[in-house]
KOLMIRO-914960 format. One record per residue: residue number from 1; x, y, z of N, C-alpha, C in turn. Coordinates in steps of 0.02 Angstrom, whole numbers, plus 50000, padded with zeros to 5 digits. Layout:
BEGIN
NUM;X;Y;Z;X;Y;Z;X;Y;Z
...
***
This chain:
BEGIN
1;54695;56207;57195;54685;56158;57248;54610;56148;57259
2;54587;56086;57265;54516;56072;57274;54495;56088;57345
3;54433;56117;57350;54407;56134;57416;54370;56075;57447
4;54369;56074;57513;54333;56021;57548;54258;56028;57538
5;54225;55970;57534;54152;55968;57537;54134;55944;57606
6;54098;55984;57643;54083;55966;57712;54008;55956;57720
7;53987;55897;57742;53917;55880;57753;53906;55865;57826
8;53867;55907;57860;53853;55896;57931;53785;55864;57937
9;53781;55808;57972;53718;55774;57984;53702;55779;58058
10;53649;55813;58076;53629;55819;58146;53572;55771;58160
11;53576;55736;58215;53524;55688;58234;53486;55718;58293
12;53420;55726;58284;53380;55756;58337;53321;55711;58352
13;53290;55721;58410;53231;55683;58429;53170;55725;58414
14;53121;55698;58376;53062;55735;58359;53012;55731;58417
15;52991;55789;58443;52943;55792;58497;52891;55845;58479
16;52826;55826;58483;52773;55874;58470;52764;55917;58532
17;52766;55984;58524;52762;56028;58581;52727;56093;58561
18;52692;56124;58608;52660;56188;58595;52710;56244;58594
19;52767;56233;58626;52818;56285;58631;52881;56263;58597
20;52911;56306;58557;52975;56290;58527;53029;56295;58579
21;53070;56242;58583;53122;56240;58633;53189;56259;58603
22;53231;56289;58642;53298;56306;58619;53339;56243;58614
23;53376;56233;58560;53416;56173;58552;53489;56192;58553
24;53528;56142;58573;53600;56154;58574;53633;56100;58532
25;53685;56117;58498;53718;56070;58453;53793;56071;58463
26;53822;56011;58465;53894;56006;58469;53919;55973;58406
27;53973;55998;58379;54001;55969;58318;54073;55948;58332
28;54089;55888;58309;54156;55862;58321;54187;55842;58254
29;54248;55857;58246;54286;55835;58187;54353;55809;58213
30;54349;55754;58249;54408;55727;58282;54456;55694;58233
31;54427;55675;58175;54468;55639;58126;54480;55684;58066
32;54542;55691;58047;54560;55730;57988;54550;55686;57926
33;54508;55707;57878;54495;55666;57820;54559;55648;57783
34;54564;55585;57764;54622;55563;57724;54619;55594;57655
35;54559;55597;57627;54549;55627;57562;54527;55699;57571
36;54568;55748;57554;54551;55818;57566;54496;55844;57521
37;54472;55803;57473;54422;55827;57426;54355;55839;57460
38;54335;55796;57507;54269;55803;57538;54266;55765;57604
39;54219;55785;57646;54208;55750;57709;54135;55756;57730
40;54113;55708;57769;54045;55709;57797;54052;55699;57872
41;54028;55747;57911;54032;55742;57983;53964;55727;58012
42;53959;55675;58051;53896;55656;58083;53899;55677;58156
43;53851;55718;58177;53847;55739;58247;53779;55720;58274
44;53770;55726;58339;53705;55712;58370;53682;55774;58407
45;53616;55781;58410;53587;55838;58443;53520;55817;58474
46;53503;55845;58532;53438;55833;58561;53406;55899;58580
47;53340;55900;58580;53304;55960;58598;53312;55973;58673
48;53328;56033;58693;53339;56050;58763;53275;56038;58803
49;53281;55999;58856;53225;55985;58900;53179;55931;58874
50;53192;55903;58816;53149;55851;58788;53183;55784;58791
51;53150;55734;58763;53180;55667;58761;53244;55668;58721
52;53294;55632;58744;53357;55629;58709;53358;55571;58659
53;53405;55574;58614;53414;55521;58566;53436;55457;58603
54;53408;55400;58582;53427;55336;58613;53492;55312;58581
55;53542;55299;58622;53607;55275;58598;53615;55201;58614
56;53657;55167;58575;53696;55192;58518;53653;55204;58456
57;53679;55247;58411;53646;55260;58347;53688;55228;58292
58;53656;55185;58253;53689;55154;58196;53675;55196;58134
59;53728;55215;58097;53721;55257;58038;53746;55220;57977
60;53702;55214;57927;53720;55182;57863;53722;55236;57809
61;53772;55232;57766;53781;55280;57712;53777;55243;57645
62;53732;55266;57600;53723;55236;57534;53741;55287;57480
63;53772;55263;57426;53791;55308;57372;53734;55313;57321
64;53747;55348;57266;53696;55360;57215;53671;55296;57183
65;53711;55244;57185;53691;55179;57157;53654;55136;57208
66;53637;55165;57266;53602;55131;57320;53642;55074;57350
67;53708;55080;57345;53753;55031;57376;53777;55059;57443
68;53777;55017;57494;53800;55040;57560;53876;55045;57558
69;53902;55103;57577;53975;55114;57574;54006;55122;57644
70;53963;55129;57695;53992;55136;57762;53938;55124;57815
71;53961;55099;57872;53918;55087;57930;53958;55103;57992
72;53932;55148;58034;53966;55167;58096;53915;55168;58153
73;53942;55171;58214;53900;55179;58274;53921;55243;58310
74;53872;55281;58332;53884;55338;58376;53861;55316;58445
75;53907;55312;58492;53893;55282;58557;53863;55332;58606
76;53874;55397;58596;53848;55446;58644;53843;55514;58610
77;53813;55562;58646;53806;55629;58619;53873;55664;58613
78;53924;55639;58646;53991;55669;58644;54036;55636;58593
79;54007;55596;58549;54047;55562;58498;54022;55581;58429
80;54065;55570;58379;54046;55584;58310;54088;55541;58264
81;54068;55539;58201;54108;55503;58151;54117;55549;58090
82;54171;55538;58054;54185;55579;57994;54196;55531;57936
83;54161;55545;57880;54169;55505;57819;54209;55545;57768
84;54251;55510;57729;54284;55539;57671;54241;55524;57610
85;54223;55577;57572;54176;55568;57517;54201;55603;57454
86;54170;55585;57399;54177;55623;57337;54111;55657;57324
87;54110;55705;57280;54049;55741;57264;53997;55692;57237
88;53934;55700;57259;53882;55655;57235;53819;55657;57277
89;53775;55608;57265;53711;55602;57301;53717;55543;57350
90;53695;55555;57412;53700;55504;57464;53635;55499;57503
91;53622;55439;57528;53566;55426;57573;53594;55406;57641
92;53569;55438;57693;53591;55423;57761;53533;55393;57800
93;53544;55335;57831;53494;55302;57873;53523;55295;57943
94;53484;55315;57993;53507;55311;58062;53455;55275;58104
95;53479;55233;58151;53436;55195;58195;53461;55202;58266
96;53418;55227;58310;53437;55239;58379;53415;55183;58425
97;53453;55172;58479;53436;55122;58529;53451;55051;58509
98;53497;55042;58461;53512;54975;58435;53576;54948;58468
99;53570;54931;58531;53627;54906;58569;53649;54838;58543
100;53714;54826;58544;53741;54761;58524;53715;54707;58570
101;53697;54650;58542;53670;54596;58582;53595;54598;58588
102;53564;54655;58569;53491;54662;58571;53461;54655;58502
103;53493;54687;58452;53468;54685;58384;53522;54656;58337
104;53499;54623;58284;53543;54601;58231;53541;54652;58174
105;53599;54680;58159;53604;54731;58107;53644;54704;58048
106;53626;54724;57987;53665;54702;57929;53733;54736;57927
107;53781;54701;57899;53848;54730;57890;53847;54775;57828
108;53904;54808;57815;53909;54850;57756;53896;54810;57692
109;53924;54750;57689;53915;54708;57630;53843;54683;57623
110;53809;54673;57679;53741;54646;57678;53688;54699;57669
111;53702;54760;57690;53650;54812;57693;53626;54834;57625
112;53560;54837;57618;53526;54867;57560;53470;54911;57587
113;53438;54947;57543;53382;54989;57566;53322;54947;57588
114;53323;54883;57574;53271;54838;57597;53291;54795;57655
115;53348;54809;57686;53373;54769;57742;53327;54775;57803
116;53338;54728;57850;53295;54723;57909;53337;54726;57972
117;53312;54762;58021;53340;54762;58088;53296;54718;58131
118;53325;54666;58161;53286;54614;58194;53304;54608;58268
119;53253;54604;58310;53263;54591;58381;53288;54520;58390
120;53341;54512;58429;53369;54445;58439;53324;54405;58486
121;53327;54339;58480;53287;54294;58522;53303;54305;58595
122;53251;54307;58636;53260;54315;58708;53268;54387;58730
123;53266;54435;58682;53274;54505;58699;53207;54542;58696
124;53203;54599;58730;53145;54642;58726;53165;54707;58691
125;53118;54738;58656;53133;54799;58620;53155;54854;58667
126;53201;54896;58643;53221;54956;58678;53187;55016;58647
127;53214;55075;58658;53184;55137;58632;53207;55146;58560
128;53179;55106;58516;53201;55103;58446;53178;55165;58408
129;53225;55197;58373;53212;55258;58335;53239;55250;58264
130;53214;55293;58219;53235;55288;58149;53232;55356;58116
131;53277;55367;58067;53276;55427;58025;53314;55413;57961
132;53295;55449;57908;53334;55445;57846;53326;55509;57806
133;53374;55523;57764;53371;55582;57721;53421;55574;57664
134;53408;55610;57610;53453;55612;57553;53487;55680;57549
135;53548;55681;57524;53585;55744;57518;53630;55741;57456
136;53638;55797;57425;53684;55804;57368;53742;55849;57390
137;53802;55822;57390;53860;55861;57409;53886;55900;57348
138;53906;55962;57360;53931;56006;57307;53998;56035;57328
139;54045;56034;57283;54112;56060;57298;54108;56134;57317
140;54146;56151;57367;54150;56220;57387;54094;56245;57431
141;54045;56201;57447;53990;56221;57489;53988;56177;57552
142;53963;56207;57607;53952;56169;57668;53881;56142;57666
143;53875;56076;57662;53810;56043;57656;53789;56017;57724
144;53729;56036;57745;53704;56016;57811;53634;55988;57805
145;53622;55932;57838;53554;55904;57843;53540;55886;57915
146;53478;55890;57935;53456;55869;58002;53414;55806;57995
147;53434;55753;58028;53395;55692;58030;53349;55694;58091
148;53284;55695;58079;53236;55697;58134;53220;55626;58156
149;53244;55607;58214;53234;55539;58238;53161;55530;58262
150;53128;55481;58233;53059;55465;58252;53058;55401;58293
151;53024;55403;58349;53019;55343;58391;52973;55293;58357
152;52997;55232;58349;52959;55179;58315;52918;55136;58363
153;52936;55136;58426;52903;55094;58476;52854;55135;58517
154;52811;55099;58554;52772;55129;58607;52795;55097;58672
155;52774;55127;58727;52796;55103;58792;52736;55087;58836
156;52733;55025;58859;52681;55006;58906;52706;55025;58975
157;52682;55082;59000;52707;55108;59063;52680;55070;59123
158;52616;55051;59119;52586;55016;59176;52529;54972;59153
159;52521;54916;59187;52462;54874;59180;52440;54855;59251
160;52378;54869;59269;52352;54853;59335;52285;54818;59326
161;52278;54758;59353;52215;54721;59352;52195;54708;59424
162;52136;54732;59443;52114;54729;59512;52058;54677;59522
163;52048;54659;59586;51996;54612;59608;52002;54544;59574
164;52064;54522;59562;52076;54455;59535;52063;54404;59589
165;52026;54351;59576;52010;54300;59627;52073;54270;59658
166;52067;54248;59720;52125;54222;59757;52152;54157;59727
167;52109;54119;59692;52132;54054;59665;52168;54062;59598
168;52173;54123;59572;52210;54134;59510;52285;54134;59526
169;52322;54093;59489;52394;54085;59502;52439;54121;59452
170;52411;54144;59397;52451;54180;59347;52405;54225;59306
171;52431;54284;59289;52395;54332;59247;52443;54359;59195
172;52422;54361;59133;52463;54389;59080;52420;54429;59032
173;52452;54474;58995;52418;54515;58946;52455;54507;58879
174;52417;54493;58827;52446;54486;58760;52421;54543;58716
175;52468;54578;58684;52451;54634;58641;52464;54613;58568
176;52416;54627;58525;52423;54609;58455;52405;54669;58412
177;52437;54679;58355;52494;54640;58332;52557;54679;58347
178;52607;54642;58370;52672;54672;58381;52723;54637;58337
179;52778;54671;58324;52826;54645;58275;52895;54638;58305
180;52935;54598;58273;53003;54584;58294;53054;54624;58254
181;53035;54641;58193;53084;54671;58146;53056;54734;58114
182;53103;54774;58087;53085;54834;58050;53133;54842;57992
183;53106;54858;57933;53148;54868;57875;53178;54938;57877
184;53227;54950;57834;53259;55016;57832;53209;55071;57815
185;53157;55054;57777;53108;55106;57759;53054;55114;57812
186;53059;55078;57868;53012;55087;57923;52954;55040;57925
187;52950;54992;57879;52895;54944;57878;52906;54890;57931
188;52854;54876;57971;52858;54825;58023;52847;54756;57992
189;52882;54706;58018;52872;54638;57993;52892;54588;58048
190;52878;54524;58035;52892;54469;58080;52853;54476;58145
191;52795;54444;58147;52751;54449;58205;52787;54424;58267
192;52783;54462;58320;52814;54445;58384;52759;54440;58437
193;52745;54380;58462;52692;54373;58512;52714;54405;58577
194;52682;54461;58594;52703;54501;58651;52661;54482;58712
195;52684;54432;58749;52649;54410;58810;52684;54442;58870
196;52647;54483;58906;52674;54520;58963;52649;54488;59027
197;52694;54460;59065;52676;54426;59127;52671;54477;59184
198;52616;54473;59221;52605;54517;59277;52624;54483;59342
199;52635;54522;59393;52652;54496;59459;52602;54522;59510
200;52595;54484;59565;52551;54506;59619;52578;54570;59651
201;52532;54615;59666;52552;54675;59701;52574;54659;59773
202;52625;54692;59796;52647;54681;59864;52609;54720;59915
203;52565;54765;59891;52528;54808;59938;52453;54801;59933
204;52426;54781;59876;52354;54777;59867;52333;54705;59854
205;52289;54678;59896;52264;54611;59886;52221;54606;59824
206;52229;54552;59786;52190;54542;59725;52211;54584;59666
207;52268;54617;59671;52293;54660;59617;52355;54630;59585
208;52355;54626;59520;52413;54604;59481;52435;54663;59438
209;52501;54670;59430;52526;54729;59395;52592;54715;59358
210;52606;54761;59313;52669;54759;59276;52723;54793;59319
211;52777;54757;59332;52829;54784;59375;52878;54828;59337
212;52892;54810;59275;52942;54847;59236;52911;54870;59170
213;52913;54934;59153;52885;54957;59089;52915;54920;59030
214;52878;54915;58976;52898;54873;58919;52889;54912;58854
215;52942;54914;58813;52936;54941;58745;52909;54888;58698
216;52864;54908;58654;52836;54862;58605;52836;54895;58536
217;52846;54855;58485;52847;54879;58416;52781;54857;58384
218;52732;54902;58383;52666;54885;58357;52665;54887;58281
219;52625;54842;58252;52609;54847;58181;52550;54895;58177
220;52565;54959;58163;52513;55010;58166;52464;55006;58108
221;52478;54963;58059;52433;54956;58002;52382;54900;58013
222;52394;54857;58063;52351;54800;58075;52299;54815;58129
223;52249;54772;58134;52199;54780;58186;52231;54768;58254
224;52203;54800;58305;52233;54797;58372;52189;54759;58420
225;52219;54719;58464;52181;54682;58513;52220;54674;58578
226;52183;54663;58632;52211;54651;58698;52180;54587;58725
227;52222;54543;58752;52197;54481;58781;52223;54476;58853
228;52177;54465;58900;52196;54453;58969;52186;54380;58984
229;52238;54346;59008;52234;54275;59024;52243;54266;59099
230;52200;54225;59129;52204;54209;59200;52207;54133;59206
231;52252;54109;59248;52262;54037;59256;52238;54016;59326
232;52195;53965;59327;52170;53936;59389;52175;53860;59385
233;52208;53830;59434;52217;53757;59435;52248;53731;59371
234;52295;53768;59343;52330;53747;59283;52294;53761;59218
235;52232;53786;59222;52193;53800;59162;52189;53875;59150
236;52209;53896;59090;52209;53967;59073;52146;53985;59035
237;52117;54042;59051;52058;54067;59016;52073;54137;58992
238;52063;54149;58928;52080;54213;58899;52019;54253;58879
239;52023;54319;58886;51970;54365;58867;52000;54416;58820
240;51976;54415;58758;52006;54455;58705;51958;54509;58681
241;51985;54567;58668;51946;54622;58641;51984;54653;58582
242;51949;54662;58528;51979;54693;58469;51962;54767;58470
243;52012;54810;58473;52001;54882;58478;51974;54909;58412
244;51932;54960;58417;51906;54991;58356;51959;55034;58323
245;52005;55062;58363;52061;55100;58336;52124;55057;58334
246;52173;55079;58296;52235;55042;58291;52286;55069;58340
247;52335;55028;58357;52389;55051;58400;52427;55107;58365
248;52461;55148;58405;52503;55201;58378;52574;55194;58406
249;52623;55215;58367;52690;55217;58394;52702;55285;58427
250;52755;55289;58465;52773;55350;58501;52719;55370;58552
251;52690;55319;58585;52640;55331;58637;52660;55295;58701
252;52638;55324;58756;52641;55291;58821;52571;55262;58835
253;52568;55198;58854;52504;55166;58868;52500;55145;58941
254;52441;55156;58969;52425;55133;59037;52362;55090;59032
255;52367;55028;59053;52310;54981;59048;52285;54967;59118
256;52221;54980;59130;52190;54968;59195;52126;54928;59185
257;52118;54875;59223;52059;54833;59216;52037;54808;59285
258;51972;54794;59290;51944;54770;59353;51902;54708;59341
259;51915;54656;59379;51875;54595;59375;51815;54602;59420
260;51755;54593;59392;51693;54597;59430;51657;54531;59424
261;51651;54494;59478;51621;54427;59475;51546;54432;59486
262;51509;54423;59432;51436;54423;59435;51412;54359;59401
263;51348;54356;59385;51324;54297;59349;51359;54292;59281
264;51370;54349;59251;51408;54351;59189;51474;54385;59204
265;51528;54347;59204;51595;54376;59217;51611;54428;59164
266;51637;54483;59186;51661;54532;59137;51717;54574;59168
267;51757;54602;59125;51811;54646;59145;51802;54712;59108
268;51807;54767;59142;51804;54832;59109;51869;54868;59121
269;51887;54912;59075;51950;54947;59085;51960;55001;59033
270;52014;55036;59041;52032;55088;58993;52106;55083;58976
271;52122;55103;58915;52192;55110;58894;52203;55183;58879
272;52252;55213;58908;52266;55283;58897;52334;55292;58865
273;52336;55324;58807;52400;55341;58776;52414;55414;58789
274;52472;55430;58816;52485;55499;58837;52553;55524;58812
275;52559;55589;58808;52619;55627;58791;52644;55609;58721
276;52700;55639;58705;52734;55630;58641;52691;55655;58583
277;52640;55618;58563;52601;55639;58506;52527;55649;58523
278;52510;55655;58586;52441;55668;58604;52416;55621;58657
279;52351;55625;58671;52319;55584;58722;52259;55550;58692
280;52249;55487;58709;52193;55449;58682;52168;55399;58733
281;52103;55395;58741;52072;55345;58786;52036;55294;58743
282;52050;55231;58756;52016;55176;58722;51981;55134;58775
283;51915;55130;58772;51876;55094;58823;51856;55027;58794
284;51866;54974;58833;51848;54907;58809;51814;54867;58864
285;51774;54819;58845;51739;54775;58892;51757;54703;58877
286;51768;54663;58928;51778;54592;58920;51719;54556;58952
287;51688;54509;58916;51637;54467;58946;51642;54398;58915
288;51593;54355;58928;51600;54286;58906;51600;54279;58830
289;51578;54329;58793;51583;54325;58720;51654;54335;58696
290;51700;54352;58742;51769;54363;58723;51814;54303;58738
291;51785;54247;58757;51826;54190;58776;51836;54142;58719
292;51816;54079;58727;51835;54026;58681;51814;54038;58609
293;51753;54068;58598;51731;54074;58528;51766;54130;58491
294;51804;54171;58528;51842;54224;58495;51800;54280;58468
295;51737;54283;58487;51693;54334;58460;51700;54400;58495
296;51752;54437;58481;51765;54499;58515;51767;54557;58465
297;51772;54616;58493;51778;54674;58450;51711;54701;58429
298;51710;54755;58390;51648;54786;58370;51609;54743;58322
299;51542;54750;58323;51500;54715;58275;51505;54749;58207
300;51513;54708;58155;51522;54735;58088;51456;54756;58059
301;51453;54816;58033;51391;54844;58006;51383;54823;57933
302;51374;54759;57923;51363;54731;57856;51310;54676;57862
303;51285;54655;57805;51239;54598;57804;51279;54534;57815
304;51257;54495;57863;51293;54433;57880;51292;54385;57820
305;51349;54356;57803;51350;54308;57746;51314;54243;57764
306;51291;54209;57712;51255;54146;57721;51303;54088;57727
307;51280;54034;57759;51319;53973;57764;51334;53945;57695
308;51396;53924;57684;51415;53896;57620;51444;53946;57571
309;51443;54010;57590;51473;54062;57547;51542;54081;57574
310;51575;54125;57538;51641;54149;57559;51635;54221;57583
311;51669;54236;57639;51673;54304;57664;51747;54322;57671
312;51770;54369;57629;51841;54389;57627;51886;54327;57618
313;51864;54280;57576;51902;54220;57561;51892;54163;57610
314;51855;54176;57664;51845;54125;57717;51777;54091;57706
315;51775;54026;57718;51713;53987;57710;51669;53998;57772
316;51605;54011;57760;51557;54021;57815;51530;53953;57837
317;51549;53933;57897;51530;53867;57923;51462;53868;57957
318;51447;53921;57993;51383;53925;58028;51362;53998;58036
319;51297;54006;58050;51268;54073;58057;51215;54068;58111
320;51226;54103;58167;51182;54097;58225;51157;54166;58246
321;51090;54172;58254;51062;54235;58276;51066;54240;58352
322;51092;54297;58375;51095;54313;58446;51047;54371;58459
323;51044;54394;58521;50996;54447;58539;51010;54512;58502
324;51076;54529;58494;51092;54593;58464;51135;54588;58401
325;51150;54527;58380;51194;54519;58323;51185;54450;58292
326;51219;54440;58236;51221;54374;58204;51293;54349;58207
327;51303;54292;58239;51369;54263;58247;51384;54217;58189
328;51442;54229;58157;51462;54189;58099;51528;54155;58115
329;51531;54090;58102;51593;54052;58111;51627;54043;58043
330;51690;54066;58039;51727;54064;57976;51784;54014;57978
331;51798;53983;57921;51855;53937;57914;51909;53973;57874
332;51970;53970;57899;52026;54006;57869;52039;53982;57797
333;52055;54028;57751;52068;54008;57682;52136;53974;57671
334;52178;53971;57722;52244;53941;57714;52257;53891;57769
335;52313;53857;57766;52330;53805;57816;52405;53798;57822
336;52426;53765;57876;52497;53753;57889;52507;53679;57902
337;52562;53652;57876;52578;53581;57884;52637;53572;57932
338;52644;53510;57956;52706;53488;57989;52723;53521;58055
339;52673;53538;58096;52688;53570;58160;52706;53520;58215
340;52701;53456;58200;52717;53405;58251;52774;53362;58227
341;52826;53394;58199;52883;53356;58174;52922;53324;58231
342;52922;53357;58289;52957;53330;58348;52906;53292;58391
343;52910;53226;58391;52860;53185;58424;52864;53189;58500
344;52916;53221;58526;52922;53228;58599;52889;53292;58625
345;52856;53330;58581;52825;53392;58601;52769;53380;58652
346;52767;53421;58703;52713;53418;58751;52653;53456;58723
347;52596;53449;58757;52535;53484;58735;52545;53559;58735
348;52579;53585;58787;52590;53657;58791;52639;53680;58738
349;52690;53640;58722;52738;53659;58669;52704;53660;58601
350;52660;53610;58589;52624;53608;58526;52575;53667;58521
351;52543;53684;58578;52497;53741;58579;52535;53805;58562
352;52596;53813;58589;52636;53873;58575;52654;53876;58501
353;52673;53819;58472;52690;53817;58400;52630;53834;58357
354;52572;53810;58377;52510;53825;58340;52493;53899;58346
355;52499;53927;58406;52485;53998;58416;52532;54041;58374
356;52596;54021;58370;52645;54058;58330;52624;54056;58256
357;52601;53998;58233;52581;53992;58163;52519;54034;58149
358;52472;54036;58196;52410;54073;58186;52424;54148;58183
359;52466;54172;58228;52480;54244;58229;52535;54264;58180
360;52569;54214;58151;52622;54228;58103;52601;54213;58032
361;52612;54152;58011;52599;54133;57941;52525;54139;57921
362;52480;54130;57969;52408;54131;57953;52374;54196;57972
363;52413;54247;57990;52384;54311;58011;52348;54344;57952
364;52290;54374;57966;52252;54412;57916;52237;54481;57945
365;52245;54532;57903;52235;54601;57927;52163;54616;57945
366;52115;54589;57907;52045;54608;57916;52008;54565;57966
367;52034;54506;57982;52000;54461;58029;52052;54438;58080
368;52035;54445;58143;52081;54427;58196;52051;54372;58239
369;52086;54353;58292;52062;54304;58341;52050;54235;58312
370;52093;54214;58267;52090;54146;58242;52111;54098;58298
371;52084;54039;58297;52097;53989;58350;52086;53919;58322
372;52107;53870;58362;52093;53800;58344;52018;53786;58347
373;51993;53743;58302;51923;53722;58308;51912;53685;58374
374;51855;53697;58406;51838;53659;58466;51794;53600;58446
375;51769;53563;58495;51731;53502;58480;51666;53518;58444
376;51635;53573;58461;51573;53593;58426;51588;53611;58354
377;51644;53645;58341;51663;53663;58273;51678;53600;58231
378;51709;53550;58264;51726;53488;58229;51663;53454;58202
379;51610;53457;58242;51547;53426;58219;51523;53460;58155
380;51530;53526;58150;51510;53562;58090;51555;53543;58031
381;51620;53540;58044;51668;53524;57991;51660;53453;57964
382;51634;53409;58006;51624;53339;57985;51557;53327;57952
383;51513;53377;57950;51445;53367;57923;51447;53355;57848
384;51482;53398;57812;51487;53391;57739;51554;53418;57715
385;51609;53384;57733;51676;53410;57719;51692;53417;57644
386;51664;53374;57602;51678;53379;57530;51647;53443;57501
387;51588;53461;57526;51556;53522;57503;51598;53583;57522
388;51626;53582;57583;51669;53636;57605;51730;53642;57560
389;51761;53585;57546;51821;53583;57504;51807;53610;57434
390;51750;53590;57405;51733;53611;57337;51722;53686;57333
391;51696;53716;57387;51679;53787;57385;51739;53832;57398
392;51793;53804;57426;51850;53845;57445;51902;53850;57389
393;51937;53907;57385;51992;53912;57337;52052;53872;57363
394;52103;53867;57322;52165;53834;57344;52197;53872;57401
395;52226;53837;57450;52226;53764;57457;52159;53738;57483
396;52136;53685;57453;52071;53656;57471;52072;53629;57542
397;52013;53625;57572;52005;53594;57638;52015;53519;57631
398;52064;53492;57666;52081;53421;57661;52031;53377;57698
399;51977;53359;57664;51923;53322;57699;51944;53251;57719
400;51996;53225;57688;52019;53157;57705;52089;53158;57737
401;52104;53213;57771;52167;53218;57807;52153;53236;57880
402;52203;53226;57922;52194;53242;57993;52209;53315;58006
403;52167;53346;58048;52173;53416;58067;52176;53423;58143
404;52211;53475;58166;52214;53488;58238;52148;53517;58263
405;52129;53498;58324;52073;53532;58358;52087;53530;58433
406;52048;53569;58470;52058;53574;58543;51997;53545;58579
407;52010;53497;58623;51955;53466;58660;51930;53513;58715
408;51875;53494;58746;51848;53533;58802;51894;53532;58863
409;51941;53485;58864;51990;53481;58918;52055;53515;58901
410;52054;53556;58847;52113;53593;58825;52170;53548;58803
411;52154;53491;58774;52204;53446;58746;52199;53449;58670
412;52256;53455;58636;52257;53457;58563;52257;53387;58536
413;52208;53373;58492;52203;53307;58460;52194;53317;58384
414;52182;53262;58350;52173;53263;58277;52105;53234;58259
415;52075;53259;58205;52013;53230;58180;52016;53225;58104
416;51982;53174;58077;51975;53166;58005;51904;53185;57986
417;51893;53239;57948;51825;53262;57934;51780;53211;57899
418;51810;53170;57855;51768;53124;57817;51749;53063;57857
419;51798;53033;57892;51784;52972;57931;51759;52987;58001
420;51768;53050;58024;51749;53072;58091;51791;53039;58145
421;51848;53010;58125;51893;52978;58173;51933;53031;58210
422;51940;53022;58277;51980;53067;58319;52035;53028;58352
423;52097;53053;58347;52155;53018;58374;52201;53067;58409
424;52247;53039;58448;52298;53080;58480;52349;53104;58429
425;52384;53158;58444;52433;53185;58397;52493;53140;58389
426;52504;53093;58436;52563;53050;58434;52554;52990;58388
427;52498;52985;58352;52489;52929;58306;52543;52931;58253
428;52580;52877;58243;52637;52878;58196;52615;52881;58123
429;52663;52902;58082;52653;52899;58009;52619;52959;57978
430;52607;53013;58018;52571;53070;57990;52607;53136;58003
431;52671;53134;58011;52709;53193;58032;52695;53254;57988
432;52695;53246;57922;52685;53304;57879;52612;53313;57858
433;52568;53265;57876;52499;53268;57855;52453;53302;57906
434;52479;53316;57964;52438;53351;58014;52429;53423;57992
435;52368;53445;57987;52354;53511;57959;52324;53558;58011
436;52345;53619;58007;52316;53672;58049;52276;53719;58005
437;52211;53720;58015;52168;53768;57980;52120;53797;58033
438;52134;53857;58057;52096;53885;58113;52027;53911;58093
439;51988;53928;58143;51922;53958;58134;51920;54024;58173
440;51870;54065;58157;51861;54129;58193;51788;54147;58193
441;51767;54183;58245;51698;54207;58250;51696;54281;58235
442;51649;54301;58193;51638;54371;58176;51564;54386;58186
443;51549;54443;58217;51479;54462;58228;51458;54519;58183
444;51396;54514;58157;51368;54564;58111;51304;54592;58140
445;51288;54654;58121;51225;54685;58143;51167;54646;58115
446;51112;54645;58153;51052;54610;58130;51012;54654;58081
***
């Protein structure tokens, strides 16, 4: 008679601690295997006194051919699932906090090792966790593996901005880069613009704050930035800072900033990441160099490139000496077409579509804070557009096509670099010819 092969998979939450904690484990075998040759029992476990596993947990089982053969959900610590198996090699992938209606998960037929777990539209991330392991089952032996659940998200515990002027009607904070999806192997993808709306404090005048903590899925490989936007009389003004360090997952963040109205407006603040994997303070300053020109973040310790050359594939449009740095205006090496296919789009709707394209399809790891050209930038682009086009790699700069730009009144219009003609976006006959090619400011040491 053949003996059972028993594989126990324990799911635990990984927590960094100075002291080893006693753990408790419950094992359930509520289902008698139909095939007496082998079975795999999946149980859950959490470290005593530490963070618990986020439920429900989705468990995918792959065979030696990397084909998905089963998908189950564990709804609580008091539940388990049992698989009937034959002897062989298996890969187990588990994802915690994936509630139905919040995330889109692949089915058994759809799942591959390259599959993606995606946040559904209109939803916010929960306490998303992930683990995977391989195991070889052997007849006559009890096979046990522990899946260490790693938290993939960070949590914005608090945001407090003080001394905000009375005429400000809205305050928001945008964190970059954040993602909407995660692959089975843990790679982040699909940029998700994380705009966090703040509310007025009910107890402190001039204070705006985050009322409900927010989980975010950071792209930990990309550059990190924080943007504070304040709206007055319907006009929003943003102050962006590019952090010298990158975001981390499995962190709690507290963002505190103070508005100080002087001759030069500036905001100072700190971001503190605490518990779980350590503590970190990131200090940043916002001033007028962080607004429209996008010139934020640390000054690059390199020789500033000359006008007409390429820097990391971007065309150098201008080079301006400042007191402590050299400001360089760059033209993006790529472009997007057809953003005004719906002629009923409002200015704000078009601006949102453009922002999505800039942070999505046109995102670059090494250069951030891309934006629409302003009226001053348009003058530079119209000076010698054919020379710009000749110097750039494909796709060339369309010197005889219409491009989006932003007026001083925050209205999106179109300009033709060669003819210098400026028109409204509603001009007929150019639906697919309207081009988005953003610019960015980078500062270099003198």
